Backbone as a chain_set.jsonl record, in Angstrom:
{"seq": "XXXXXXXXXXXXXXXXXXXXXXXXXXXXXXXXXXXXXXXXXXXXXXXXXXXXXXXXXXX", "coords": {"N": [[0.813, -1.191, 0.0], [1.886, 1.307, -0.768], [1.229, 3.301, -2.524], [-1.067, 4.936, -1.62], [0.236, 6.171, 0.546], [2.239, 7.579, -0.715], [0.694, 9.367, -2.223], [-0.493, 10.83, -0.187], [1.484, 12.577, 0.609], [1.226, 14.492, -1.295], [-1.066, 15.717, -0.611], [-3.367, 14.337, -1.373], [-6.243, 12.503, -0.958], [-6.886, 9.084, -0.354], [-9.26, 6.626, -0.341], [-10.422, 3.543, 0.663], [-13.377, 2.212, -0.142], [-15.651, 0.033, 0.917], [-18.447, -1.517, 0.004], [-21.585, -3.105, 0.45], [-24.135, -4.594, -1.647], [-25.452, -1.955, -3.542], [-28.415, -0.08, -3.636], [-29.547, 0.179, -6.597], [-30.553, 0.536, -10.076], [-29.216, -1.565, -11.281], [-29.094, -3.55, -9.361], [-31.658, -4.268, -8.988], [-33.076, -6.738, -9.226], [-31.959, -8.298, -7.259], [-32.497, -9.952, -4.323], [-32.099, -8.953, -1.302], [-30.832, -7.249, 1.636], [-29.941, -3.93, 0.936], [-27.569, -1.288, 0.494], [-28.243, 2.153, 0.618], [-27.676, 4.601, -1.959], [-27.215, 7.141, -0.905], [-26.442, 6.563, 1.745], [-23.997, 5.28, 1.27], [-22.52, 7.367, 0.086], [-22.51, 9.254, 2.179], [-21.089, 7.826, 4.14], [-18.615, 7.659, 2.876], [-17.85, 10.37, 2.809], [-17.716, 10.932, 5.57], [-15.65, 9.194, 6.272], [-13.525, 10.288, 4.764], [-13.332, 12.844, 5.924], [-12.507, 12.082, 8.446], [-10.008, 11.204, 7.984], [-9.648, 8.502, 7.389], [-8.451, 5.338, 6.164], [-9.843, 3.199, 5.142], [-13.269, 2.277, 4.696], [-16.085, 0.53, 5.726], [-19.229, -0.215, 4.511], [-22.4, -1.2, 5.295], [-25.783, -2.357, 5.097]], "CA": [[0.0, 0.0, 0.0], [2.754, 2.477, -0.826], [0.609, 4.33, -3.356], [-1.769, 5.935, -0.807], [1.207, 6.907, 1.359], [2.893, 8.496, -1.633], [-0.258, 10.416, -2.579], [-0.727, 11.652, 0.992], [2.504, 13.63, 0.597], [0.739, 15.507, -2.236], [-2.368, 16.123, -0.072], [-4.425, 13.633, -2.088], [-6.837, 11.476, -0.103], [-7.243, 7.802, -0.965], [-10.164, 5.944, 0.576], [-10.977, 2.258, 0.234], [-14.788, 2.19, 0.246], [-16.154, -1.326, 0.737], [-19.897, -1.392, 0.123], [-22.392, -4.246, 0.025], [-24.935, -4.203, -2.805], [-26.075, -0.637, -3.459], [-29.76, -0.104, -4.199], [-29.586, 0.874, -7.889], [-31.246, -0.232, -11.115], [-28.444, -2.779, -11.582], [-29.342, -4.576, -8.34], [-33.107, -4.312, -8.812], [-33.557, -8.103, -9.08], [-31.276, -8.975, -6.166], [-33.336, -9.919, -3.127], [-31.309, -8.902, -0.076], [-30.71, -5.884, 2.124], [-29.009, -3.151, 0.128], [-27.169, 0.018, 0.986], [-28.733, 3.239, -0.23], [-26.582, 5.425, -2.494], [-26.975, 8.231, 0.036], [-25.693, 6.013, 2.873], [-22.63, 5.037, 0.805], [-21.866, 8.669, -0.095], [-22.291, 9.844, 3.503], [-20.003, 7.083, 4.79], [-17.369, 8.059, 2.218], [-17.5, 11.713, 3.282], [-17.312, 10.822, 6.981], [-14.331, 8.569, 6.266], [-12.541, 11.252, 4.269], [-13.157, 13.888, 6.932], [-11.814, 11.491, 9.595], [-8.704, 10.735, 7.484], [-9.604, 7.043, 7.433], [-7.93, 4.711, 4.954], [-10.858, 2.292, 4.642], [-14.588, 2.366, 5.304], [-16.994, -0.559, 5.393], [-20.617, 0.246, 4.555], [-23.347, -2.3, 5.189], [-27.115, -1.908, 5.507]], "C": [[0.856, 1.254, 0.0], [2.108, 3.619, -1.591], [-0.172, 5.358, -2.529], [-0.822, 6.777, 0.046], [1.91, 7.958, 0.503], [1.967, 9.666, -1.987], [-0.536, 11.352, -1.412], [0.263, 12.814, 1.058], [2.113, 14.776, -0.335], [-0.651, 16.019, -1.845], [-3.529, 15.57, -0.906], [-4.94, 12.514, -1.198], [-7.16, 10.235, -0.929], [-8.068, 7.047, 0.061], [-10.625, 4.638, -0.055], [-12.396, 2.178, 0.753], [-15.349, 0.825, -0.099], [-17.654, -1.308, 1.034], [-20.559, -2.7, -0.299], [-23.183, -3.808, -1.202], [-25.581, -2.841, -2.559], [-27.406, -0.698, -4.199], [-29.82, 0.779, -5.448], [-30.383, 0.022, -8.872], [-30.53, -1.55, -11.412], [-28.711, -3.9, -10.585], [-30.839, -4.757, -8.074], [-33.63, -5.727, -8.571], [-32.926, -8.883, -7.938], [-32.102, -8.81, -4.89], [-32.444, -10.069, -1.896], [-31.289, -7.461, 0.405], [-29.646, -5.173, 1.305], [-28.724, -1.821, 0.807], [-27.729, 1.081, 0.061], [-27.536, 4.023, -0.773], [-26.216, 6.57, -1.546], [-26.125, 7.755, 1.213], [-24.235, 5.779, 2.479], [-21.866, 6.355, 0.66], [-21.563, 9.323, 1.247], [-21.151, 9.152, 4.236], [-18.651, 7.457, 4.188], [-16.922, 9.434, 2.712], [-17.032, 11.704, 4.729], [-15.905, 10.228, 7.065], [-13.238, 9.519, 5.807], [-12.274, 12.341, 5.305], [-12.387, 13.386, 8.147], [-10.428, 10.956, 9.22], [-8.553, 9.224, 7.587], [-9.039, 6.513, 6.114], [-8.961, 3.789, 4.319], [-12.153, 2.477, 5.406], [-15.408, 1.186, 4.805], [-18.41, -0.047, 5.561], [-21.519, -0.96, 4.337], [-24.708, -1.814, 5.674], [-27.443, -2.3, 6.938]], "O": [[0.548, 2.192, 0.734], [2.407, 4.784, -1.333], [0.039, 6.556, -2.715], [-1.058, 7.969, 0.242], [2.143, 9.083, 0.947], [2.405, 10.815, -2.043], [-0.788, 12.54, -1.617], [-0.082, 13.905, 1.511], [2.603, 15.895, -0.189], [-1.328, 16.67, -2.64], [-4.536, 16.245, -1.116], [-4.167, 11.674, -0.736], [-7.644, 10.331, -2.057], [-7.634, 6.85, 1.196], [-11.151, 4.626, -1.168], [-12.608, 2.085, 1.962], [-15.507, 0.493, -1.274], [-18.07, -1.109, 2.175], [-20.151, -3.326, -1.277], [-22.915, -2.737, -1.746], [-26.178, -2.603, -1.509], [-27.502, -1.302, -5.267], [-30.107, 1.973, -5.363], [-30.83, -1.075, -8.539], [-31.174, -2.542, -11.756], [-28.571, -5.075, -10.924], [-31.232, -5.33, -7.058], [-34.553, -5.9, -7.775], [-33.322, -10.019, -7.677], [-32.37, -7.696, -4.439], [-32.086, -11.181, -1.506], [-31.683, -6.553, -0.327], [-28.589, -5.733, 1.014], [-29.529, -1.308, 1.584], [-27.69, 0.922, -1.159], [-26.497, 4.099, -0.118], [-25.043, 6.919, -1.408], [-25.2, 8.449, 1.635], [-23.332, 6.049, 3.271], [-20.707, 6.452, 1.062], [-20.484, 9.884, 1.436], [-20.335, 9.811, 4.882], [-17.657, 7.561, 4.906], [-15.743, 9.636, 3.001], [-16.069, 12.385, 5.08], [-15.07, 10.703, 7.836], [-12.153, 9.555, 6.387], [-11.124, 12.715, 5.537], [-11.694, 14.159, 8.808], [-9.757, 10.329, 10.04], [-7.459, 8.721, 7.843], [-9.143, 7.168, 5.077], [-8.965, 3.608, 3.101], [-12.153, 2.791, 6.596], [-15.421, 0.882, 3.612], [-18.765, 0.489, 6.61], [-21.416, -1.653, 3.325], [-24.786, -0.961, 6.557], [-28.529, -1.993, 7.429]]}, "num_chains": 1, "name": "protein.A"}
């Protein structure tokens, strides 16, 4: 994981966002709990603001 460390020196944030199925048209036929797009975006912003390297988002 040297790439994120290298980018940090240039004030570039790198966030690993791990999301379960997101509720979109592509997952319309999948019968299971899904993450809303809003929930995924909010988790990404919270993670970036907290200087986290990875965020897990699950419904």
